[in-house]
N, C-alpha and C positions, 0 to 999 in steps of 0.2 A: 503493498500499499505506500500512497505517495505521503512523505511525511509534512503536509501544508494543514491549514486550518479548513481554507476553503478551496474548490476545485474549479475549472471552468467547464463547460457542457460539453467538450469534446474529451476533456478527460475522464467525467464521469461515463459519456457515452462508450468509450473505450473501456473504463473498469467493470462496467456492469452489462455491456455488449448489449446497449439498446440505442436505436437509432435516435440521431440528436433531434430529429423532425418530431420524435414520439413523445420524448421529453418537454419540447417546446409546448406542443398539444396540451399533454396533460397537466401542462404549467400557465395555460393561458385561459382568458376570460369566456364566458360562454355567453355570446351575444344574447341569448333568448333570456338568460337569468342575470345577467352581469354580475356573475358572481365566478371566483376561479373553478374549474373542473375538478381540481384536486387540491385542497388548501395545504400549503406547507412544502410543498416539492423544492422550492429554490428560496436564495435571498436575491433581492434584486438591489443595486446599486443605484443612485439615484440618476445615470442616465439610462437604466433597463437592464444594465447586462445580469445576467443570471450567475450564481456562485452558491456554490452546493457546499455545505459542511457536513458531518457525521451524520446529524439526525436526519437531513434531506436524502443523502444517500441512502439511509435504513428505509425512509418511507418509499424512497425507488425501488428498493429490491425488493420489498412486500409487495408493491403494486406489480411489479413484474410477476413475482409469483403467482398472485391472485390473475391476472389477465391472460397469463402464457404457462401451457403445461407443454413441455417438448417445444416443437416448432411451431404449434396452432395455437391462434388465438382463440380463447374459449368465452369471456364473459364481457359483460360490457361494462365501460368505465363508471357509470351509475353505480352497477353492483358494486365495483371494486372501491370506490369511494365509499359508500354505505361502512363495506365490511374494514375499511382502513379506519374510518373515524369512529365506528362503533364501541362504545363502553361496555355494552354486554358482550359476554363470550364468543368471540368471531373464529377460534381455532386457532389464531394465530400465538404461536408461542415466542415469546422475546427471546429466550436465550437461543431458540436454533430457527428462528423466523420461518417454520414452518406452516402450512395451510391444512385446514382440515375440509379438501376438497368434495368430502361428501355432502355438507350441508349446501355447497355451491352449486352441485350436480341437481340437488334434490330442488332448489330454487329455478334451475335453468330446467330441470324437468319438467316442472310445474309450469313455465312460460310457456314451452313448446306444447304440452298440453292444450291449455288456454287457445294459443294461436290456432291450433287444429281446430277447436270446438268451434271459435269466432268462423274460421274458416268455411266448416261444415253447416254453420247456421246460415250464413251469407248465400251459400250455393241452393239451400234449401229453399229459401225465398226466393 
């Protein structure tokens, strides 16, 4: 690990193997809500340059584990934000930063079932 208090986005991108544009997207303001997509991803300078401390990097690591399993993307950014910000037992173990994917998979399965039911009902009418 680099012994600096703050890293820039390219250093974090290489360290975590996350493309810079994804980090920028997660750290941007959603135009619909005028809120950050994920709070606390970076520390910004007055000029708007993103810098990342260890707390920011840990949050990005957790976010990556929630959103990606292997090489495929699995979950929505909104679900990931809820899990990251949840005060309820979310399955995240701080010491190992592992995720309880069973909970997330259940939520995704319910979402898929609802989508299929909506489609069936729409086609029935």
